C-alpha positions in Angstrom: -14.9 7.6 -15.4 -16.7 4.6 -16.4 -16.1 1.1 -15.6 -14.8 0.1 -18.9 -12.3 2.9 -18.7 -11.3 2.0 -15.0 -10.8 -1.4 -15.8 -8.1 -0.8 -18.9 -6.0 1.6 -16.7 -4.1 -1.5 -15.1 -2.7 -1.7 -18.5 -0.9 1.4 -18.7 2.5 2.5 -17.5 2.8 5.9 -16.7 6.0 8.1 -17.1 6.5 11.5 -15.7 9.0 13.4 -17.6 10.1 16.8 -15.9 11.4 19.5 -18.2 12.8 22.7 -16.7 15.5 25.3 -16.9 16.9 27.9 -14.7 18.2 31.1 -15.9 21.1 32.8 -14.1 21.1 36.5 -13.8 24.3 38.2 -13.7 25.0 41.8 -12.8 28.8 42.6 -13.2 29.3 46.1 -14.1 30.2 49.0 -11.9 32.0 52.1 -12.5 35.1 53.5 -11.0 34.5 57.2 -10.4 37.7 59.6 -10.4 37.7 63.4 -10.7 40.6 65.5 -10.4 42.3 63.7 -7.3 39.1 62.9 -5.7 37.5 59.4 -5.0 34.1 57.7 -5.1 32.2 58.0 -1.7 32.7 55.0 0.5 29.0 54.1 0.4 28.8 54.0 -3.4 31.7 51.5 -3.4 29.8 49.2 -1.0 26.6 49.6 -3.0 28.2 48.8 -6.1 29.9 45.8 -4.8 26.4 44.2 -3.2 24.6 44.5 -6.4 27.9 42.9 -8.4 27.3 39.8 -6.3 23.8 38.1 -6.6 23.3 34.8 -5.4 23.2 32.3 -7.8 19.8 30.5 -8.0 20.0 26.9 -6.7 19.0 24.0 -9.1 16.1 21.9 -7.6 17.1 18.5 -6.2 15.9 15.9 -8.6 14.9 12.3 -7.3 13.4 9.1 -8.5 10.3 7.4 -6.6 9.9 4.1 -7.3 6.2 2.7 -6.9 4.3 -0.6 -7.9 0.7 0.9 -8.5 -1.4 0.8 -11.5 -4.8 1.5 -12.2 -6.6 4.4 -10.6 -4.0 4.2 -7.8 -1.0 4.6 -10.3 -3.2 7.7 -11.9 -3.8 9.6 -8.4 -0.1 8.9 -7.5 0.9 10.5 -10.6 -1.4 13.2 -9.8 -0.1 13.9 -6.4 3.7 14.0 -7.6 2.5 16.4 -10.1 0.9 18.4 -7.4 4.0 18.5 -5.2 6.2 19.5 -8.2 4.3 22.4 -8.7 3.8 23.5 -5.2 7.7 24.4 -4.6 10.9 24.7 -6.3 13.3 23.0 -4.2 12.4 19.4 -5.1 11.3 17.7 -8.2 10.0 13.8 -8.1 10.3 11.8 -11.1 8.1 8.7 -10.9 9.4 5.5 -11.6 6.3 2.7 -11.9 6.8 -0.9 -11.5 4.2 -3.8 -12.0 3.7 -4.1 -8.2 5.2 -4.0 -4.9 7.0 -7.3 -5.5 8.9 -6.2 -8.5 9.7 -2.6 -6.8 11.7 -4.6 -4.1 13.5 -6.6 -6.9 14.8 -3.9 -8.8 15.7 -2.1 -5.6 17.8 -5.1 -4.7 19.9 -4.8 -8.0 19.9 -1.0 -7.4 21.5 -1.6 -3.9 23.8 -3.9 -5.1 25.1 -1.3 -7.9 24.9 1.4 -5.6 22.7 3.3 -7.8 19.4 3.8 -6.0 16.6 5.9 -6.1 16.0 8.4 -3.0 12.2 7.2 -2.3 10.8 3.7 -2.6 7.2 2.8 -2.2 8.2 -0.3 -0.2 9.6 -1.5 3.2 11.7 -4.3 4.3 12.7 -4.7 8.0 15.4 -7.1 7.2 17.0 -4.7 4.8 16.9 -1.8 7.5 18.6 -3.7 9.6 21.2 -4.4 7.5 21.8 -0.9 7.0 20.2 -0.7 3.4 17.9 2.1 4.2 18.3 5.4 6.3 16.5 6.1 9.7 14.5 9.4 9.6 14.7 10.3 13.1 17.1 13.4 12.8 14.9 14.7 9.8 11.8 14.2 11.9 13.2 15.9 15.3 14.4 18.8 13.0 10.8 19.0 11.5 8.6 21.3 13.5 5.6 20.5 11.2 5.4 16.4 11.6 3.3 16.2 14.5 4.0 12.6 15.3 0.8 12.4 17.6 -1.4 12.9 14.7 -0.3 10.1 12.7 -2.4 6.8 13.4 0.1 5.1 15.7 -0.5 1.7 14.5 0.5 2.8 11.1 3.7 4.9 12.0 4.7 2.3 14.5 5.0 -0.3 11.5 7.7 1.9 10.1 9.7 1.5 13.2 13.0 -0.9 13.5 14.8 -1.6 16.6 13.2 1.9 18.0 14.4 4.1 14.9 11.9 5.3 12.3 13.2 3.9 9.0 9.7 4.0 7.1 6.7 6.6 6.9 3.1 5.6 6.4 2.0 6.9 3.0 -1.6 4.9 3.7 -3.1 2.4 5.1 -5.0 -0.7 3.8 -7.4 -3.8 5.0 -9.0 -6.3 3.0 -12.7 -5.7 2.8 -15.7 -7.2 0.8 -17.5 -5.9 -2.1 -20.6 -7.3 -3.2 -23.1 -6.7 -6.2 -26.4 -5.1 -4.5 -28.4 -6.9 -7.3 -27.4 -10.3 -7.1 -27.9 -10.0 -3.1 -31.0 -9.0 -3.5 -32.3 -11.1 -6.3 -31.4 -14.0 -3.9 -33.1 -12.8 -1.1 -29.7 -12.2 0.8 -29.7 -9.4 3.4 -25.9 -8.0 3.3 -26.1 -7.6 7.0 -26.6 -11.2 7.7 -23.2 -12.0 6.1 -21.3 -11.5 9.5 -19.8 -15.1 9.4 -17.5 -17.1 6.9 -20.5 -19.9 7.3 -23.0 -17.4 6.4 -21.2 -16.5 3.7 -20.4 -19.8 2.2 -24.2 -20.7 2.2 -25.0 -17.2 0.4 -22.2 -18.1 -2.2 -23.7 -21.7 -2.7 -27.2 -19.9 -3.1 -25.6 -17.3 -5.9 -23.3 -19.7 -7.8 -24.2 -21.4 -11.1 -22.6 -24.1 -12.9 -23.3 -25.5 -16.5 -21.7 -29.2 -17.4 -19.7 -29.1 -14.4 -18.4 -25.5 -15.2 -18.7 -22.5 -13.0 -20.5 -19.8 -15.0 -21.1 -17.6 -12.2 -19.3 -17.3 -8.8 -20.8 -16.9 -5.4 -17.8 -15.0 -4.3 -14.2 -14.7 -5.2 -11.3 -14.4 -2.8 -8.1 -12.6 -3.9 -5.4 -15.0 -5.3 -2.7 -15.6 -2.4 -2.2 -16.4 1.3 -3.7 -13.0 2.8 -7.3 -13.6 2.5 -6.9 -17.1 4.0 -4.6 -15.8 6.9 -7.3 -13.1 7.8 -9.8 -15.7 8.0 -7.4 -17.6 10.3 -6.8 -14.7 12.6 -10.3 -14.4 13.3 -10.3 -18.1 14.4 -7.6 -17.5 16.8 -4.7 -18.8 14.8 -1.3 -17.5 15.1 1.9 -17.6 12.7 4.3 -17.8 15.5 4.3 -18.8 19.2 4.1 -16.0 22.0 7.6 -16.6 22.4 8.4 -16.5 18.8 10.3 -19.8 18.7 7.6 -22.1 17.3 5.9 -21.9 13.9 2.2 -22.3 14.4 0.8 -22.9 11.0 -0.1 -26.4 11.1 -2.7 -25.8 14.1 -6.3 -26.8 13.9 -7.2 -23.1 13.3 -5.0 -22.9 10.1 -5.8 -26.8 8.7 -9.6 -26.1 9.3 -9.7 -22.7 7.8 -7.6 -23.3 4.5 -9.2 -26.4 3.9 -12.6 -25.1 3.8 -11.3 -22.4 1.3 -10.0 -25.3 -0.8 -13.2 -27.6 -0.6 -15.0 -24.0 -1.5 -12.8 -23.3 -4.6 -12.1 -27.0 -5.8 -15.0 -29.2 -4.8 -17.8 -27.2 -4.2 -17.0 -24.4 -6.7 -19.2 -21.8 -5.1 -16.2 -19.7 -4.9 -13.4 -19.0 -7.6 -10.0 -17.3 -7.9 -8.2 -15.7 -10.5 -4.7 -16.3 -10.6 -1.3 -15.9 -12.7 -0.5 -13.2 -14.9 1.9 -10.2 -15.0 1.9 -7.5 -11.9 -1.5 -6.9 -10.8 -3.4 -8.6 -13.7 -4.9 -11.0 -11.3 -6.1 -8.6 -9.4 -7.8 -6.6 -12.2 -9.6 -9.5 -13.6 -11.3 -10.3 -10.0 -12.7 -6.9 -10.3 -13.8 -7.4 -13.7 -15.7 -10.7 -12.9 -18.0 -8.7 -10.4 -18.4 -5.7 -12.3 -19.1 -7.6 -15.4 -21.8 -9.7 -13.4 -19.7 -12.8 -13.3 -19.3 -13.0 -9.7 -21.4 -11.9 -6.8 -18.6 -10.3 -4.7 -14.9 -10.3 -3.9 -12.6 -9.7 -1.2 -9.9 -7.0 -2.0 -8.3 -3.9 -1.0 -9.9 -1.0 0.5 -7.9 0.9 -1.9 -10.2 -0.4 -4.7 -12.6 1.8 -4.4 -11.3 4.4 -7.0 -11.9 1.4 -9.4 -15.4 0.6 -8.5 -19.1 1.6 -9.4 -20.7 1.9 -6.3 -24.3 2.1 -7.9 -23.6 -1.5 -8.7 -21.2 -2.5 -5.6 -21.6 -1.6 -1.9 -19.1 -2.7 0.8 -18.9 -4.4 4.0 -16.3 -5.8 6.8 -14.7 -9.4 6.3 -16.7 -11.8 8.7 -15.5 -13.7 11.7 -16.8 -17.2 12.9 -20.1 -18.8 14.2 -19.6 -18.9 18.1 -16.2 -17.0 18.1 -16.8 -13.4 17.2 -15.9 -10.8 14.6 -13.2 -10.9 12.3 -9.7 -9.6 12.8 -8.2 -9.1 9.4 -4.8 -7.4 9.2 -4.7 -3.7 8.7 -1.3 -2.6 7.8 0.5 0.7 6.5 1.8 0.9 3.0 5.5 2.2 3.9 8.1 4.3 2.0 11.5 4.4 2.7 14.6 6.3 1.8 17.7 4.0 0.5 20.9 4.6 2.8 23.1 4.9 -0.5 21.1 8.4 -1.5 23.0 11.4 -1.0 22.1 13.6 2.2 20.8 16.2 -0.3 18.6 13.3 -1.8 17.6 11.8 1.4 16.1 15.4 2.5 14.2 15.7 -0.6 12.6 12.4 -0.4 11.7 13.2 3.4 10.3 16.4 2.0 8.1 14.2 -0.5 7.0 11.9 2.0 5.8 14.6 4.4 4.0 16.3 1.5 2.2 12.9 0.7 0.9 12.6 4.8 -0.4 16.2 5.2 -3.7 16.2 6.1 -5.5 17.5 3.2 -3.3 15.4 0.8 -3.7 12.2 2.9 -7.6 12.8 3.4 -7.5 13.5 -0.7 -5.6 10.2 -1.3 -8.4 8.2 0.9 -11.3 9.9 -1.0 -9.8 9.3 -4.5 -8.5 5.7 -3.5 -10.5 4.2 -0.7 -7.1 3.6 1.5 -7.1 4.8 4.9 -5.5 8.2 5.7 -2.6 8.2 8.0 -3.4 11.0 10.1 -6.1 11.2 12.7 -7.0 15.1 11.8 -8.0 13.9 8.1 -11.2 12.5 9.5 -12.0 16.1 10.5 -11.0 17.5 7.1 -14.1 19.2 5.8 -14.2 17.8 2.4 -13.4 14.1 3.7 -16.5 14.7 6.2 -18.8 15.7 3.3 -17.3 12.9 1.2 -18.1 10.2 3.9 -21.6 11.3 4.2 -22.3 10.6 0.4 -19.9 7.9 0.2 -20.4 5.4 3.2 -18.2 2.7 1.8 -15.0 4.9 2.7 -16.1 4.6 6.1 -15.9 0.4 6.1 -12.0 0.2 6.2 -11.9 2.4 9.1 -14.5 0.7 11.0 -12.8 -2.7 10.3 -9.4 -1.3 11.1 -10.6 -0.6 14.7 -10.6 -4.4 15.2 -8.0 -5.5 12.9 -4.8 -7.8 13.6 -1.4 -6.3 13.3 0.9 -7.3 10.3 3.2 -10.1 10.7 6.9 -9.0 11.0 8.4 -12.0 9.5 11.7 -12.4 11.3 13.5 -14.7 9.0 13.5 -11.9 6.4 10.7 -13.5 4.3 11.5 -17.3 4.4 8.4 -17.8 6.4 6.0 -15.7 4.2 7.5 -17.5 1.1 6.5 -20.9 2.6 2.9 -19.8 3.2 2.9 -18.3 -0.3 3.7 -21.7 -1.8 1.4 -23.5 0.4 -1.3 -20.9 -0.3 -1.0 -22.0 -4.2 -0.8 -25.7 -3.3 -4.6 -25.2 -1.6 -5.9 -22.9 -3.8 -4.8 -23.9 -7.4 -3.5 -27.7 -6.8 -6.2 -28.5 -4.7 -3.6 -30.2 -2.0 -5.3 -31.0 1.4 -4.3 -27.9 3.8 -3.0 -30.3 6.4 -0.5 -31.7 4.0 0.5 -28.3 2.4 0.8 -26.5 5.7 2.6 -29.3 7.4 5.2 -29.0 4.4 5.4 -25.1 4.8 5.8 -25.3 8.9 8.9 -27.6 8.3 10.6 -25.5 6.0 9.6 -22.3 7.9 10.6 -23.9 11.1 14.0 -24.5 9.7 14.5 -21.1 8.8 13.5 -19.6 12.1 15.7 -22.0 14.0 18.6 -20.5 12.3 17.9 -17.3 13.9 16.6 -18.5 17.5 18.9 -21.5 18.5 
């Protein structure tokens, strides 16, 4: 698939229609043997009864699986669902596509309220699990001899635990890495191996960016819209979201203010970096990718899962940078988790578990990684023959794995999302409205601290 085709796939909405039928075979006739006062032999009677009571075939359990994926990711999810449905006759998964992860959660909230829930959801809400909206899977795992807990990448599996119970299973792992145009860096005499710090990247972005009449015509770099890229950079400088005792919000510390204000300056004042924002679902994300692939930007910071949408004859991948005098970056590596709503029937819950564990089988998680760039959730996937061959020919697939080795754990918001909401609003003020980071972050800290105090005091 060429880039022009790939860049349009985000506009599609996939729908999987399952058609099937079951035929029932009934054998109901037998002869009563009578002859001149004699009876049929006992064994004939037994045989006839057995042949007359054939077991009725059981219909497969049909479940809905909600997921917010577009583009190449959506295409690959549909293929995996089709493969699962074809692999067995006990469960039929019907894929229901949303615009993104946020829309999935919004629709799930309404479904939970109406008690008409899907059986499987690509979404994890720790607070909802604590409230009983999701079903723990511990009993199903204990009864499954093929689960092989130790083979999972533990940091990913552990992210699905809530209060000691396994409420969510990892479908794949992700981390934000850097993609750059090889031709642009070469034309400007920039060695990508030298871009190990944010300071070096900003210097290179200034060299590569172009402006005409005060308007940027070519961006030296494009961070992805939102808080996540900037939080990654803060973590590399030693910043924290909460204090060690979990009682104080720390987002107005010098590490936060200095880092976020540099991004504000690079985007709004120096204009050496740019962001795409707004739109529906993942629209902003694919516009960012388009800018690089259509030679409007030198590179961007995006998901490891973007690899299936990129042309690696044009771009290459590298890890996120650190800071001068501090060390390598510490961006977040997190699992994309799936859960089973508690309101689903026991039969549907078992069906959802069967689907989740199929997805995470060694060969399947390795295939997902090769096709999407996301990180496989099983350690054994790295020894999968196809994956080993693929990584030799496509070295970009190893960059997320290398970065995950020194990555930070994702933030678990104890307020049920209120701290993350405050950070999201602050990021918009800094990136879009050019508000000084100190002001935006202090306002966010005040809101976040009030929410945290509700549960800690």
